[in-house]
N, C-alpha and C positions, 0 to 999 in steps of 0.2 A: 491456660486451661482449655482442654478440648471441649468441643460442643457435645452436649448430652441431651437426648430426648427424654421428656418427662411424660409418663403416662397420666392421662386425665384421672382425676379422683372420682371413681365410680360412686363412692359413698357421698362425696360432696355434691355430685349431680343429683343423686336421689334425695339427699336432704334438701337441696334447693327447691325441688318440685314438691316435696312434702310441705315445706313452708309456704310456697306459692299457692298450693291448693288450699291450705288452711286459711290463708288470708282472704279467700273468696267466700268462706262461710260467714254468714251475717251475725250469728249469735253463738254463745257458748251453749253446749247441750249437756253439760255436766262432765265429770271426769271419766276417762276410759283408761284404766290402769292395766297395762300389759307387763307381766313379769316373765322373765326368761331364766330358766334354771337348767341344771344339768352338770355333768362332770366337766372338770378342766379339760379343754381341748376337744369338747364335743361339738363345738361350732356355734356357740352362743353369739359371739361378736360377729361372726361371718353372716349369720342369719340376720342380725341387726343391721348389717350393711345392706343386705338385700331389701329389707323392709323400710328403714328410715334413714340409712346412711350413718350408722353409729360412729364410724371412724372420723366422720367430719366434725363430730362434736367432741369426741374423746381423743386426746393426743396420742395415745398408744392403745393398741388392741390388747385384750386380755388382762387389763389392769385389775379387773375385779377378781381375778384368780390368784392374785398375790397380795391382796390387802383385805382388811376387814370392812371395806366400804361397800355400800350399796350405791351403784351409779345410777343417776336419774337424768333423763332428758324429758323436759316438759314443754309442750307447745301451748300457746295462748288459748287455743280452742278447748283445752282440757285433756288432750291426749298425753299420757305419761308412759314412758318406756323405762322399766327397771331392769338393769343388768346386774345379776346377783353373783356373789362368790361361788366357786365351784364346789361340788359335793362328791363324796365317795372317792376322793383322790388326795385330799389334803386335810388331815385331821384338825389342823389349826383353824381352818376356815369354815368347816361344815356347819357348825352351830350358828355362825353369822347368817348363813343362808336360811337355816331353819328359823332363826329369830325373826328375820325379815318377813317370812311367810307365816309367822305365828303358828308354827308347828312344833311338836314336842322335840326338845333338844336331846342329843345323844348323851346319856348319863356317863358314858365312858370318856367323854371329851370335856374340855374346859367349858364351864357354863358361861354363856354370854349374857351380860346385864345391860350393855349399852350398844347402840348402833350409830354409825356415822353415815349420813347421806351426802354423797358428793354430787352436787347439782351442776350439770354441764349445759344447762339450757341457754345460758347467756354468754358463756365463754369457755374456752378450753382450759382456762384456769378456774376450776370449779369453786363454787361456794360450798363450804363444808359445814354441816350442822350435826352435832352429836345429840343423841336422845337416849333417855332411859327407856327401857322396853315399854313400860306402861305409857309413857308419853308418845312413843312411836306408834303404838297401837291405837291411840286416840286420833291420829292423823287420818285423813281420808285416803289411805293407801291400801285399802282392801282390794285384792286382785279381782278384776273382771274376767281376765283370761290369763292362763299360764301356759307358756310353751316349755315343755319338758324335752330338752335336746338329748338325744341318745345316739351314741355311735355304736352300732351293733357289733363292730369288730372288737370292741373293748369288753364284750360280754356284759350281760345284765346279771351281775353277781349278787351275793348275799347282801352286801351293803346297799346296793341299788334298790333291792326289793324292800329292805327295811325302810329306806328313805321314802320310797313310794307309798308304803303303807301309812307312814306318818303324815305324808302330804295329803293323801286321800281322806284322812280323818277330818281334815279341816277344809279342803277345797275339792269341788267336783268339776269345775270348769277348766279341765286340763286337756291339752292336745299333746299327744306324744309325737314328737318330730324325729323321725329316723333320718339322721344325716348320712346320706349315701354319697360316696365319692365315686367318680367315674374315671377309670384309667383310659385316657384318650388314645393310647396306642393299641391296647388290646380290646378296647370297647367292652370291658367287663367291669363289674362292680369292684372297686378297689378296697382292699382290706377285709371287708366283711364277706364271709362265705354264705352260701345259702343256709348252711346249718347254723351259722351265727345268727342269721336273720330269723330263722324259725324259732331258735332258742329264745331270742330277745322278745319276739312278739308273743310267744307262748307264755313266758313268765310275766310279761305286762298284763296279759289277759287274765292269768290266774290271780294276780293280786287285785286287779280291777274288779273281777266278778266276785271275789271274796267279800268285797264291800257293797257292790250294787246288784249282785245276783247275776245269774247266767243269762238273763234276758237283756242285760245292758252290756253292750260291747264298747270297748275303749275306742276313742277317736285317734287312729294312728295314721300319720301322713308321711310317706317317704319324700324327702326333699334333698336335692343336691345344693347345699348352701353356698357352694363356690360358684356354680353356674346359674342358680336360680330356678332350676327345673323343679317342679312340684309346688312352687310358690302359689300358683293359681288355686290349686286344690286346698292349700293351707288357708288361703283367704276365704274360700267358700265355707270351710269348716269354722273359721273364726267368726265369720258373719253369722252363721247359724247359732253358735254358742252365745255370742254377744247379744244378738237379737235386736229388733227395733231400730231406733235412731242411731244407737252406738254401732251396731253392726253395719248399717248402711254407710256411716261416716268412715269407719275403718276400711271398708271395701273400696269406697270412692278414693280415699287417700292413696292407697297402695296401687290401685288400678291406674290412677292419673300419673303417678310416678313411673309405673312400668311402661305406660304408653309414651311418655315424653323422654325418658332416659336414653333410648337408643339413638335418636336423632341428635340430641345434645352431645352425647358421647362421640358420635361420628363427627360432628362439627368441631369439637375440641381436638380430636385426633388429626383432622385435616389441617387445622390451624397450626398444630404442632409440627406437622410435616412441612407446611409452608415455611415455618421458621427454620427448619433444617435445610430446605431448598435455598432460602435466601442466604444462609450462612455459607453453603457450598458455592453458590454462584459468585460470592464475593471473595473466594479464596483463589490462590494461585498455586501451581505445582512448585514444590521445593526441589529445584533442579540440583543434580549432582549428589542427591542423598537417596541411597537405595535401601529403604527400610519400610516395613509394613506398619509403622506407627505415625505416619504423617497425618495431618488433620483430616484429609479426605478419607483415609483408611478408617480413622476413628469414628467419623460421622456415619460411615457406611456400616461399621460394626454396631454402633449405637442403634442405627435404623433396623438392623437385623434383630437385635435383642428386643427392641421395642415392638416390632410387628410380629416376631415369632411368638412372643407372649400373648399378643392379641389373637393370633391365629390359633394358638393352643386353646384359649378360652372359647373361641368360635367353634373349634372342633369338638370340644367337650359339650358345648351347648347344643350342637347339632345331633348329639347322641341322645336318643330318648330312652331313658331307663325306666321312667315312671310307671308305664303300663305293666311291665313284667314284675317289678317289685310290688306294685299295688295288688296285682293278681295274687302274688304269693302271700302277701299280708292278709288279703281277704280269705284265702283258703285256710290259713291258720285260724283266723277269727271265726270262720264258719265251722271249724272242727274237722275239716277235710284232712288236715295235717296236724297230728298231735304226737308228741313223743310218748313213749310208754309211760304209763302212770306208775311211778315208783315213789317211794317216800322221799320227796325232794329235800327233806330236812334231815334224812338219815345220814349216819357217818359213811355207810357204804356208797350212798349216792354221791356224797361229796368226794370220796376217794375216786369213784368212777369218773367224776367230772374232771378231777385233776389228772387222772390217767389219760383221759381223752385229750386234754390239753398238752400233756407230755408227748402223746402220739402225734399231735399236731406239730409240735416243735420238731420232732424227729422227721416227719414228712417235709417240714418246711426247709430243713437243711438241704434235702435233696432238691426241693423246689427251687430254693435260692441258687443252688449250683446250676440247675437247669436254666434259670433266668440269666445267670452270669454267662453261661455258654451261648444261649440263644440270643441274648440281647447285647451284652458288652462285647463278647468275643466276635460275634457276627458283625456287630457295628464296627469294631476295630478292623476286622478283615475287609469290610466294605470301604472303610476310610483308606486302608492301605492300598486297595485296588484303585480307588479314585486317585490317590497320590501317584501311583505307578502310571495310571493313564495320563495324568497331567505331565509327569516326567517325559513319557513317550511323546506326548503332544508337543511339549517344549522342544524336545530333541528333533522331532520331525520338522517343526516350524523353523528351528535354527538351521537344520541341515538344508531345508528347502531354500531359505533365504541366503545361506552360504553359497549354495549352488547358483542362485540368481546373481550374487555378487561375482562369483567366478565367471559366469557367462558374460556379465557386463565387463569384466576384466578382459576376456577374450575379444569382445567387441571393441573395447578401447584399443587393445593391442593391434587389432586388424585396422582400425581407423588410423592409428598412428603410422602404421606401415604405408597405408594409402596416402596419408599426409606427407610422409617423407618422400614418397615417389613423386607426388605432385610438386613438392618443394624442389627436388632435384631437377625435375622437368622445367620448372619456372626459372631456376638458377641457370640452367643450361641455355635456355632461351634468352635470359638476361645477358649472359656472357656473349652470346652470338650477336645480340643487339648492340652491346657495347663495342664489340669488334667492328661491326659494320658501321656503327656511328663514327668510330675513329677513322675508318677508311673513307667514309662519306665526308667527314669533316676535312680530311686532307684534300680530297678532290674538290670540295667546295672552295677551299682556300686557293687551290690551283686555278679553278674556274674564275674565282674573283680576281685573281692576278691577270688572267687572260682578258677578262672583261675590262679591267683598268687599262691594260695595254691597248686594247682595241679602241677604247674611248680616246686615249691619248693620240693614237695614230689617226683616228678620225678627226680629232681636233687639229692636228698638224696638217692633215690633208685639206681640211676646210680653210685653214690659213693660207695654204698654197693656192687654193681655188680663189680665195679672196684677192690674193696678190695678182694672180693671173687675170682675174676679172678687172682689177684696177689698171693693170698695164694694157689690157686689151682696150679698155675704154679710152685711155690716153692715146694709144696708137690710133684708134678709129677717129678720135677727135682731130688728131694731126692730119691724118689722111683726108678727112672730110674738109678741112680748111684748105688743104692744097688743092683738092679736086674742085672746091668752090672758087678758087682763084683768089682767095684772100692772102695767100702766101706763095712765094716762089721758093721751093726748097733748094737748098744747095746740095752739092754732090755728097757732102758729108751727111747732110740730113737724110738724103735718100738712102745712103748706105746704112745709116743708123736705123732708118725705118725698115730696111730689108733685114737687118740683123734682128730687129725687134720682132718682125713677123716670123722669122725662122725660130726665134726663141719661144714665141707664143705657140707656134705649131708643135715644137718639140715638147714644151712644158705641158701643153694640152694632152699630148700623147702619154706623157709620164703620169699626168694626173689620172687619166682614164685607166691606166695600168694599175696605179695604186688603188683606185676605187674598186676595180675588179678584185684585186687581192684582198682588200678590206672586206668586201661583201662576202668573199669566200670564207674568210676567217670568222665573220659574224655568223654566217650560216653554220659553220662548224661549232661555234660557241652555242648557238641556239639548240643545235642537236644535243650538245653536251648538257645543256640546261634541261632539256626534255628527259634525257636519261636520268639526270639527277632527281627530277620531279618524280619519275617512276620509282626510283630507289627510295625516295622519301615516303612515298605512299606505302611501299613495302615495309619500311621501318615503322610507319604509323600502325600498320596492321599488326606487326610483331609486338610493338609497344602495347597495343590494345589487348593482344593475346596475353602478354605478360601481366597487364592490369587485371584481366579477367582471372588469370591463374592466381594472382595475389588475393583477389577478392574471394575466390574459391578456398584458398588456403586460410584466409581469415575466418570465413564461415566454418570451415572444417575445424580450425583451432578452437573457435567458440563452442562448437558442438562437442569436441573432445573435452574442453574445459567443463562443459555442463555434465558430460558423462563422468568425468572425474569427480565433480561435486556430488553427483548422484551416488557414485560408488562410496564416497566418504560419508555421505548422509546415511546410506544403507548400512554401512559398516558401523557408524555411530549408533544408529537405532538398534542394530543387532547387539552391539556391545552393551547398550543400555538394557535391552530386554534380557540378555543373559544375566546381568547383575540383578535385575528385578526378579527374574524367575528363580535365581539362586536364593534370594532373600525370601520370596514367597514360600518356597519349599522348606527352607531352613526354619522359617517362622512356624510353619505347619508342624514340622518334625519336632520342634522344641515344645510346642503346646501339646501335640499328640503324645509325645513320650512322657511329658509331665502327667497328663491324664492317665496314661498307662501305668505309671509308677504308683499313682494314687489308687488306681483300680486294684492293682496287684496287692498293695499293702492292705487295702480295705478287705479284699477277698480273704487274705490270710487272717485278718482280725475277725472277720465274720465267722469263718469256719472254726477258728480257735475258740472264740467267745461262746459260740453256740454249743460246741462240744463240751466245754467246761460247764455251761449252764445245765445242759442235758444230763451230764454225769452227776453234777452236784444235786440236782433235784431227784434223780433216780436213787442216789444213795440216801438222800433225806427221806424219800418215800419208804425205803426199805428198813430204815433205822427203827428197830423195835423199842429202843429206849425212849423214844419220843411219845408223848401222848397225842394221838391223832385228834382226839376230841378237843384238846386245848390248842393245838397248833394248826388246825384246819384253815383258819383265816390267813395265817402266815403262808401256808402252802399256796392258797388261792392267789394271794397278792404277788408272791414271787413268780408264779406261773403267768399271771397277767402281765407283770413287768417284762417277762421273757417274750411273751407274744408281742407286746408293744415294741420291743427291740427288733423283733422279726420284721414288723411292718416298717420300722425305720430303715432297716437294711434293704428291704425291697424298694423303698422310695429312693434310697441312695443309688441303687442299681439303675433306676430310671434316670436319676440325675446325671450319672456318669454317661449313660447312653445319650442323653440330651447334650452333654458337654462335647462328646465326640462328634455328634451331628453338627453342632455349632462350629466346631473346629473345621469340619469339611466345608461348611458353607462359607466360612471366612476365607478359606484358601481360594475358593472360586470368586468371592467378592474381591479379594486382593488382585486377582487376575484382571477383573474388569477395571479396577482402579488403575492398574498399571497401564492399560490401554488409554484411559482418559488422560493420565499424566503425560504420556508420550504424545498424545494428540494435541495437547495444549502447550507443548514445549517446542520452541523454535531454536534450531541450531545455526550458527554462523561459522563460515569457513574462510580461511585466508585465500586471497585471489592469487594463488600460486599454482604451479603445475600440478601438484598433488592434492590441492585443496585440503590442507590439514585443518582439523577442528580447531576453532578459535574460541568460541564463546556460545552461551545459550541464554535464552530469556523465556520466561513463562508468561502465558496469557491467563486472564481470569477464566475460571471454569465456566462461568456464565450459564448460558442455556444448555450446554453440554453437561454441566454438572447437575442441573435440575433434571435433565432427561435420564442421566444415570441413576439418580436416586429414585425417581418415579418409576422407571422400568424395574428396578430392583424391588421396590415396594410392591408392584403388581405381581412379580414372580413369587414373592414371599406369601402374600395373602391368597394367591390362587393355588398355592401348593405346588407350583411347577419347579422343576430343576432350574437353578439360577442360570446355568449355561445354555439350556435348550432354548433356541430361538431368541437369545438375548439381543443379537444384533438387529433382527427384524423388529422386535418389540421396541428396542432403543430408537431405531430410526423412525418408527411409527409415532412414538411419543415425542421425539424431537420435532417432527413435522407439526404435531399438534401444538407444541410450545412455540414454534416459530410463528404460528398463526396468532399468537397473543399480541404480537407487535414487538417493537424494539425495547430491550431492557434499558433501564436508566444507565447513564454514564456519568461518572464511573459507577460500577455495580456494587455499591456499599450494601452491607447487610440490611440496613434499615430501609433504604429506598427500594431495594428489590422485594423485601417483605411487603411493603405497602403496595407495590405494583402487583404482586402475585395474589394478595388478598382480594384485590378488585376483580381478579380473574379466577378465583378459587373454584367456581362451579365448572369451569372448563378444564380443570386439571384432573379431577377425579370422576371416573365414570360410575355408573350405578352398580355394576358388579363389585367394584372395589368397595364402595360405600356399604353395600349389603353385608359384606364380611365383617366390617367394623361394627355395624349396628348389631349383628348377630352376637358379637363378643360382649356387648353391653346388656343383652337380654337377661 
C-alpha cells in the first residue's frame, strides 16, 4: 500500500480544546442548551464543527437529517448541543424537529408521539433513549439559544415561513444564521445571489416583526460555516442573548478554542509532513520501471492533494465577505431595501415568484455554458498549452543532450585518431629500437669475442714473458758463477750460453713486438667499447622515449575509456529520460482525456437536463387544466429542486476545473520526481572499449527526497508555479536540511521520523506555518 497523508481532524482539535477549557471551570453553572435547526444541507453540522467539533463526537455528519433522532452532545459543565433533524425538505422528519422544540406539528404530516435522543457525549456509539413527548418536555431541555441555519440560495419559501411562525410562537431567543459560501476562485458569494439574500432577509424580517412588532429586528448573522468567517459576530450575539454567566461561559469556550486551534492544527500538519518525509527518505528508486505510479510519485501526489486542500481553505479564509454581506443585511433590516409590497400570499405573487425562478433557470443555462467556456475550456486549453510547452522542453532538452553526445563522439573520434598516430609512432620507434638492439647485440657478441681473444693472447704473451724471465735468470746465474770463478765453462757451455743469449735477445724482441701488437689491439677494442657505450646511451634514450610514448598512450587510452564511459552514461541517461518523459506525457494525456470525456458527457447531460426541466415546467405553468391554487406548492418544490440542480452543476464545473489543474500540477510533479529518481540511480558499465551498460543500483532518497517534498510543499502553499525557481528553492532547502546533521543509517522510516521530529522547528519557516494556521481559522 502506498503512503497516504491524512488531514488533521479540525473538529477533533476544536473538541479537544472545548473539553480542555471546560475542565478549568471549577463548578457547574447550570445547563446551557444550544439547539441547531434548519433545512437539510443548510450547514448545521458544519457550524457545529466550527463551534464544538461535532464530527469528533458523531461518526458521520448529517446523521440527524436521515433519522428521527435528536443528537445530543453534553459536557460535564452543563453545556448541551442539540443537532435536530432537518425541516422543509423531508416531510418524514419535520415533525420530529418540531416535537423536539415543542412547537406545533404540521397537521399535514404524520404526528410524532415519541422522540429518541442519541447521546454522543461519551462515545461515538451513542446511548439512545426513547421518550414520550410528555416525558421529553419534562426534561431540562428547554432551549437557551436556537441557531436557525438558512442557506439563502435555497430560497426562504412558504414552508420555511410557516415553520418560522410556529417556531416564534414558542421561542424568542433565535439567531438566524445565513450560511454564506465563498467561491475561492471568483471571490464571489457562491450559490446565493444578492436578490436571494435580500429576499431571504426580507421574509425573515416580515415574519419576525409580525410577532414582535416593527421595533424589534431579527438577529441575522452571515457566517461562512466552511471557513469560520462570521463566527466572532455569532458569538457576540449569542453572548448577548444568553446573557450573564451563561453568555460569558459560552463566549470563553469558543474564544479559547478559536485561539488554540490554529497552532495545534499547524503542529499536526507539520508532524504529518514529517511522516511523509521519513517515508520518502527511506525509499529507493525502482530502477528499470518507467511509470508514474512508483511510491515516490504517489507520495508527491498525496502531498499535492493534502496541501492543495489546505491552501484552498486558506484562500477561502483570506477572503473577507462578512462586511459586504452584513451591510446588505443591515440595509434590508433598516428598510433601505424592500421589495415592492404585494400580496405575498396571493396566487399572482406565487406565480410571479415561480416565473422569476424559471427566468433564473433560463439565465442559468446561459450562465453555465459561459462558466463551461471560461472555466473548463479555458483551463483545458491552458493545460494543453502547458503540455505542449513540456513536450517542446523535453524535445529541446533531448536535442541539446543528443548534440552534446554527438560532440563527445567527435571528440572521442579525434582522440582515437591522435591515439592511433601516437601508437604508430611508438611502434615505429619500437621497431627501430629492436633493429638497433639486434645489430648492437651482434656487435657486442663480436666485441666479446675480440675481448676473449685479446685476453687469451695476453695470457700467452705473459707465459712467454715468464719463460723468458726464467731463462734469463738461469742464464744470468750461470754467467755470474763463471765470472765469479766458481766454475770454468767448457767450450760447449760457452757456445750454449752464446746460443742462449741470442735466443733471449731474439725472444725479447719478439715479445716486445707482440706486446706492441697486443696494445694496439686493446686500444682498438677500447675504442669499440666506447662506441658501443655511446650506442647504448642512444638506445636507452630511445627506450625512454618509447616508455614515455607508452605512458602517454596508456593515459590517452584511459582518457578515451573515460570519454566512452561518459558517452555511454549520457546515452543511458538520455534513453532513461526519454522513457520517463514519454510516460509522464502519456500519464497526463490519459488522465487529461479522461477528464475531458467526463466534462463533455456532463456538459451534454447538463444542457439536456436543463432544457427538459425548463420545457416541462413551462408547459406545466401554461397547462390551464391544473388548479394553480392547489398545485402551487408542487410548482415551488419542482422549481427549487431545479435550482438546486443548477447549483450542483455549477459546483461540478468547478470540480472539473480543479481536476484539470491537479492534472497539470501532477505532470510537473512527475517531472521533478523523474529528476530525483535519475539523481539517485547509479549505472555500471562493462570495462570494454564501448563501455556497454551492465547494471544499475538505486540509493536511498534520503535528504534529497526530503528536500524534494519540502520544496514542493513550499511551492504549493505559497501558490507559486511548481516549476518556477524549483531548482533554486530545492537547493536552498537541501542546504538547510544538510545543516540538520547526518541522517540515521540505514534510513528506516521510523528512525528518520524520530530524527526529523527533533529538528521539526528547523524544517518549516514562519511563512509556511502561517498559511497552515490560516487554513484552520
